[in-house]
KENUSE-565439 format. One line per 2 residues: number of its first residue (from 1); their letters; for each residue x, y, z of C-alpha. Coordinates in pm, 1 decimal. Each point is the difference from the previous one (the first is absolute). Layout:
N
NUM	a	X/Y/Z  ...
# end
This chain:
378
1	mr	-240.2/3301.3/5714.9  -7.8/-348.2/152.0
3	kh	-381.7/12.3/-8.3  2.5/72.8/-373.9
5	iv	243.1/-287.7/-63.2  -218.8/-243.6/193.4
7	lg	-310.3/116.0/-184.5  185.9/-34.6/-328.4
9	ll	108.2/-355.1/82.7  -354.8/-91.4/101.4
11	fi	-127.5/139.8/-330.1  254.2/-203.0/-198.8
13	ia	-87.8/-317.0/192.4  -370.9/59.3/-58.3
15	lt	57.5/71.1/-368.5  216.9/-310.6/-40.8
17	sc	-262.3/-211.2/174.3  -266.7/140.0/-230.2
19	lk	207.9/-70.6/-310.1  59.5/-360.1/110.1
21	hv	-372.8/-38.7/61.5  -81.3/134.6/-345.3
23	sq	262.3/-227.8/-157.8  -148.0/-307.1/168.6
25	re	-347.5/104.8/-105.0  114.0/46.4/-358.8
27	kr	164.9/-339.6/3.1  -318.3/-165.0/124.7
29	ef	-211.7/181.2/-258.0  237.8/-90.0/-280.9
31	ag	14.8/-366.5/102.1  -378.5/-11.3/33.0
33	sm	-51.6/155.0/-343.4  239.8/-243.5/-169.7
35	as	-145.2/-299.9/183.0  -354.2/100.0/-92.8
37	al	83.6/62.9/-367.3  175.7/-336.0/-36.2
39	hl	-239.8/-193.6/227.5  280.6/-100.4/233.4
41	kf	-16.4/-188.0/329.0  226.8/117.9/282.7
43	in	254.3/-252.4/130.3  249.4/168.6/231.7
45	td	202.7/312.9/77.7  367.7/-20.2/92.1
47	pe	265.5/275.2/-39.3  256.5/-270.3/-88.2
49	ya	-177.0/-44.4/-333.5  161.7/327.1/-109.4
51	sp	321.2/-179.1/-95.4  96.4/10.5/-370.1
53	yf	70.6/-373.0/40.3  -361.3/-78.6/93.3
55	ri	-120.8/-308.9/-189.5  -288.4/-248.0/15.7
57	yn	52.2/-361.1/-107.7  -330.3/-187.5/-18.2
59	dt	-149.3/86.6/342.8  326.7/84.8/173.4
61	iv	125.1/353.4/61.4  374.8/56.2/5.1
63	gf	192.0/321.1/38.3  298.5/183.5/142.3
65	ht	-16.5/248.8/286.1  282.3/248.8/-48.2
67	gv	53.4/83.3/366.6  67.4/365.9/-79.8
69	vd	-213.5/115.1/293.5  50.8/-274.3/257.6
71	nk	335.4/-139.0/-126.5  -149.4/-350.5/-10.2
73	ah	20.4/-102.1/-364.6  -156.1/-335.8/-79.9
75	yf	-194.0/-206.9/-251.4  -349.9/-114.0/89.8
77	vq	-240.8/-270.9/-117.6  -373.6/18.0/68.6
79	si	-295.2/-217.7/-95.8  -300.3/177.3/-152.3
81	kn	-222.4/-288.4/110.1  119.5/42.5/360.0
83	lk	133.8/351.8/53.9  111.3/-86.7/353.7
85	fk	263.2/-226.7/-154.8  281.7/245.9/-62.3
87	vv	361.2/-112.0/22.7  291.0/242.7/18.8
89	tg	332.4/-124.9/-130.2  330.0/147.1/-107.9
91	nd	373.5/-31.8/-43.3  255.1/281.1/-14.7
93	sl	183.3/-162.9/-292.3  -297.1/72.4/-228.1
95	rd	66.8/371.6/36.2  353.7/-27.6/-130.9
97	ps	59.6/160.7/-245.1  -364.8/104.6/-34.0
99	is	-350.9/-102.8/94.4  -103.5/-297.0/-212.6
101	pi	-338.2/21.1/-175.0  -220.8/-302.8/60.8
103	da	-24.7/-205.0/-319.1  -209.7/-292.7/125.3
105	fk	-151.4/-170.5/302.1  -20.8/-380.3/-14.1
107	ne	5.0/-279.2/259.7  13.3/263.2/277.5
109	rl	317.9/151.8/-143.0  70.2/345.3/-141.4
111	yf	211.3/-1.6/-317.6  240.0/278.2/-99.5
113	gr	242.5/64.4/-280.2  311.8/127.7/172.5
115	fg	80.2/290.2/-226.4  347.9/72.2/133.7
117	rs	136.1/-355.8/1.2  -190.4/-163.7/-285.9
119	tm	-148.8/-283.6/202.3  -344.0/-94.7/132.5
121	qt	-96.1/4.7/366.5  -294.5/-135.3/196.8
123	ld	-123.2/105.4/340.9  -243.0/-218.4/192.9
125	ld	-234.5/92.7/283.5  255.6/-115.6/258.1
127	en	253.6/255.0/-132.2  215.6/-266.3/-165.3
129	ln	184.1/151.2/-295.4  129.9/-218.5/-283.3
131	ey	200.9/96.2/-304.9  -10.2/-185.4/-332.3
133	fr	218.6/-23.9/-311.3  312.5/151.3/157.9
135	ky	203.9/-209.7/-242.1  -123.6/228.1/-277.9
137	ed	15.6/336.1/175.1  296.3/103.0/-218.4
139	tl	-187.9/-111.8/-312.2  -322.0/190.1/57.3
141	sy	15.4/375.7/-8.2  -242.2/147.2/254.6
143	an	-294.0/-232.8/63.5  -292.1/242.5/-16.3
145	kv	-302.9/-230.1/-18.4  -98.6/-355.6/97.3
147	ml	-291.2/-187.2/-159.1  -104.6/-343.6/125.7
149	yk	-136.6/-288.3/-207.1  -48.2/-342.4/162.0
151	nm	344.1/-91.6/143.8  182.4/262.5/-206.9
153	av	118.0/353.4/57.6  31.3/231.6/-298.9
155	it	245.4/279.7/77.0  33.0/306.0/-219.0
157	sm	323.3/192.4/14.2  173.6/278.9/-187.1
159	ng	190.4/-244.8/-221.9  -257.6/-270.2/-62.9
161	iy	-275.7/-235.3/110.7  71.3/-306.0/216.6
163	vf	-217.9/-301.0/89.6  98.9/-201.4/308.2
165	di	-125.1/-308.7/177.4  -62.4/129.3/353.5
167	ks	57.9/-328.8/183.6  321.9/-107.6/-171.6
169	qk	105.7/361.8/-80.7  98.9/-123.7/-345.9
171	ll	3.6/242.7/-291.7  -250.9/-138.0/-251.3
173	wk	14.5/264.3/-273.5  143.9/341.8/-68.7
175	yw	-34.5/270.3/-262.1  266.2/267.3/-21.9
177	yt	-111.9/331.1/-140.6  156.5/102.4/-329.0
179	ei	99.4/330.5/153.6  117.4/31.9/359.7
181	vn	-148.0/178.3/196.9  -359.1/-65.4/-106.9
183	ng	-327.1/-19.5/188.4  -324.5/-51.6/-189.0
185	mn	-349.1/-111.8/97.1  -69.2/-351.5/115.1
187	gv	-266.9/-226.8/142.4  -106.8/-359.6/55.3
189	lg	-315.1/-54.6/-206.1  -141.6/-340.0/85.0
191	nk	288.1/-244.5/-49.2  190.4/238.3/-224.5
193	lv	267.7/254.4/84.3  -16.9/298.1/-235.8
195	ft	249.4/286.2/2.4  131.0/279.2/-221.7
197	et	329.7/171.6/-74.8  94.2/295.4/-218.5
199	vs	298.3/-43.7/-234.0  186.6/270.8/-189.8
201	dt	96.9/-70.9/-360.7  308.2/214.5/-56.3
203	vk	22.7/-97.9/-368.5  -356.5/96.2/-87.6
205	rs	2.7/273.9/264.1  -330.0/-118.5/140.1
207	vy	-137.4/-198.1/290.8  -215.0/-307.1/27.6
209	tn	-167.3/-201.7/274.6  51.0/-367.5/74.2
211	iv	-301.8/-168.8/156.2  86.5/-343.2/140.3
213	cf	-236.5/-272.1/120.1  129.9/-286.9/212.1
215	dl	-204.9/-310.1/92.7  55.6/-54.4/373.6
217	dk	-142.8/-353.7/-3.6  219.6/-123.3/-285.4
219	lk	296.4/225.7/90.2  28.5/95.5/-363.9
221	qk	-8.6/328.0/-189.1  -329.0/0.4/-188.4
223	wi	41.9/294.3/-235.5  166.0/336.8/-51.5
225	ri	-158.9/292.0/-183.2  189.1/304.4/-131.2
227	ld	-179.7/333.5/-30.0  195.8/236.3/-225.9
229	hs	25.5/370.2/86.2  -168.8/-60.3/332.4
231	it	113.8/90.1/350.5  -106.9/-197.1/304.0
233	yv	-70.5/163.1/332.2  236.9/-70.6/283.1
235	ya	-102.4/-184.4/312.4  -60.5/236.2/290.9
237	kd	-57.3/-83.2/365.3  -289.9/247.3/5.1
239	ym	-189.7/-233.2/-231.8  80.7/-320.4/182.5
241	pr	-345.9/-44.7/153.1  -152.1/19.8/-346.5
243	dq	32.2/-253.0/-279.4  197.9/172.5/-271.6
245	ly	-59.6/-286.5/-239.0  -357.2/-118.8/-24.3
247	sd	-136.7/-332.8/-114.6  -341.2/26.5/-164.5
249	nn	-170.9/-273.5/-205.6  330.3/-190.5/-28.7
251	ea	177.0/311.5/-119.4  286.0/204.1/142.1
253	ii	-82.8/372.0/2.1  322.0/198.3/-20.9
255	pq	18.3/382.2/-4.2  282.9/154.6/-197.3
257	gd	105.6/354.9/-71.3  -197.0/14.4/-324.8
259	ac	-289.3/-241.9/50.1  -161.1/-271.0/210.1
261	yr	53.1/-346.8/-150.9  -208.5/-318.0/29.3
263	ld	213.5/-313.0/-31.2  -117.0/-360.9/-9.2
265	ln	142.3/-159.6/315.9  53.7/-335.2/-175.0
267	tg	166.0/119.0/-320.9  113.6/359.5/52.7
269	si	-183.8/112.2/-313.3  -139.2/353.4/4.8
271	rg	-379.0/-11.1/8.9  -38.7/374.9/-7.3
273	kf	119.9/331.3/133.6  -137.0/336.2/98.2
275	lw	203.3/311.2/-81.2  23.5/259.3/273.9
277	gg	-121.8/351.6/-77.6  343.9/130.3/92.2
279	yf	314.1/-132.2/162.7  7.6/-114.1/363.2
281	rn	307.9/120.0/185.0  -73.7/-221.9/299.2
283	np	-165.9/-335.1/57.6  -369.0/42.2/-83.2
285	rf	-235.6/-101.3/278.9  -265.3/-217.6/-154.9
287	tv	-223.9/-304.4/39.8  -103.0/-269.1/-248.1
289	en	-315.0/-204.5/55.9  -204.4/-205.2/-248.1
291	sr	185.9/146.2/-300.2  -63.9/355.2/117.7
293	ly	287.4/238.3/72.3  -53.8/280.3/254.0
295	ld	255.8/280.7/20.5  51.2/368.9/-54.7
297	nq	212.3/158.9/-269.4  71.5/371.7/16.4
299	yt	-258.1/23.0/279.3  -284.1/-154.7/-197.0
301	lv	-139.0/-312.8/166.7  -86.8/-260.8/-262.1
303	ci	-144.9/-349.1/-21.2  126.7/-189.6/-305.0
305	dl	-127.8/-320.4/-158.4  326.6/-187.4/-58.8
307	nt	-162.4/-227.9/-259.1  -98.9/287.8/-227.3
309	gk	227.0/280.9/123.3  -304.2/229.8/27.0
311	ki	-85.9/228.0/288.2  -302.9/-108.2/201.0
313	wq	-11.7/320.3/204.8  223.3/286.4/109.8
315	ik	5.0/277.8/258.9  210.4/312.1/-44.9
317	na	196.6/159.2/286.1  7.5/-328.0/190.6
319	gy	309.5/-196.3/98.3  -1.1/-373.0/74.1
321	we	47.0/-66.5/371.0  -119.2/-351.4/90.3
323	fy	-234.4/-278.1/-109.2  -236.7/-168.7/244.0
325	kn	-274.5/-249.6/-87.7  -253.3/184.0/-221.0
327	yv	170.7/338.1/23.3  289.7/195.7/-140.6
329	ia	123.9/251.7/254.2  134.5/309.1/-173.2
331	st	120.4/340.6/112.7  -32.2/350.5/-135.5
333	pg	315.5/202.5/-78.4  188.2/74.3/320.1
335	vk	-195.9/-276.0/174.9  -260.9/246.4/123.5
337	fy	-279.1/-255.8/-43.4  -32.5/-376.0/-27.3
339	li	-239.0/-119.3/-268.6  -184.5/-330.2/44.1
341	vn	-65.6/-123.3/-354.4  -218.6/-292.4/-105.6
343	kf	239.7/-226.1/-192.5  -273.0/-120.1/-239.0
345	tg	-161.8/331.3/-97.3  265.7/261.8/77.2
347	ki	-254.2/194.5/206.8  135.8/201.4/294.4
349	es	-206.8/-124.9/293.3  172.0/204.2/274.0
351	ki	233.3/298.9/23.2  172.3/12.6/337.2
353	pk	218.9/293.7/109.8  344.1/-90.6/128.5
355	pd	93.9/222.6/296.4  325.7/186.9/-43.3
357	ny	179.9/-221.1/248.4  282.6/-242.5/-69.6
359	tm	-143.5/-248.6/249.5  -311.3/-44.6/-213.4
361	df	27.6/-269.6/-261.6  -158.6/-299.5/-164.9
363	dv	165.3/-318.0/-123.4  -105.9/-344.9/-118.3
365	vg	197.8/-284.5/157.2  -87.7/-331.3/-161.0
367	ny	-373.8/-53.6/51.5  -12.7/261.0/275.4
369	vl	-5.0/378.7/30.7  217.2/209.2/232.0
371	in	-125.3/350.0/81.3  194.3/273.8/179.8
373	he	297.8/-236.4/32.7  -166.4/-176.0/293.0
375	sl	-357.6/-120.7/-58.1  -54.5/-327.1/-183.6
377	yq	-317.4/-83.1/-193.6  -130.0/-258.8/-241.9
# end
């Protein structure tokens, strides 16, 4: 009996070892196929890159190591130009009440919006933690995002948008949402802060969207545009690494529930719009470049000329995944395959199978590509 148990355990160990070997082989093959199709150059492999808070600012990698396995949670900063330069830093206060997503890295400091206490915090490489705007922590309602411009910090919250001077901690401007709680899309486009909010009209029994543009240099509201019968998408942390509001040819590109609008950044006038072929329930993932809109609607990948509103090309049964240099990365239903599509012609140049393994993935982070949650390319 004991002999059979030992043999059984040896078989399980051998089988497990074989499965791990196959998994590693599949990961290498998948990474190699994606790198070859996109003409990528390998930079580095590090399991700490798996963090959902992995970011790249210019040539600096920042991220958060959860410490689930080794119980050593920390933030880290690493130089792409010199990979040996990797600094680990941390402070227990940042994990109360929850882990803070990294909003920016500037002057060797990590910037966070402290969601639970409606303030901003910075953490430097020497583990010094500073908190800003505590005077207004009862005014702001959940600081969920920090955007930096020159010496200013733009903080979005559930009840409005706030612009502060970082050095003096003086409140320079605020915009309270018409309806509390609200949380639309927002972004700093050049020297302009643009954000949206959805407002319910109980008299007309309809909704409309306010789009506000604020000049950060002049500290003055530049324009406000109202879109009737339109619903704006809410800000979501899942989309934080991506620009929800695009600036293209001095225009603000703003997706709404019914259409994608092109607004003049200087005047707020509507230069054009493209109607969706159906209603989006969630934030559409898309990219705008040189007046071309790339997205999928009802699992048809399309490239739209925003000047004319006409389709340049389309691919059925393809969902938008990412955009990298000259390629649109799409996926088939169920993410069984990744499709590498030429952004100019719409031609599928590669079709790469995605192994049925949750550890296999592909993501664009700034100007870089992260494969299998650990290998960085450019």
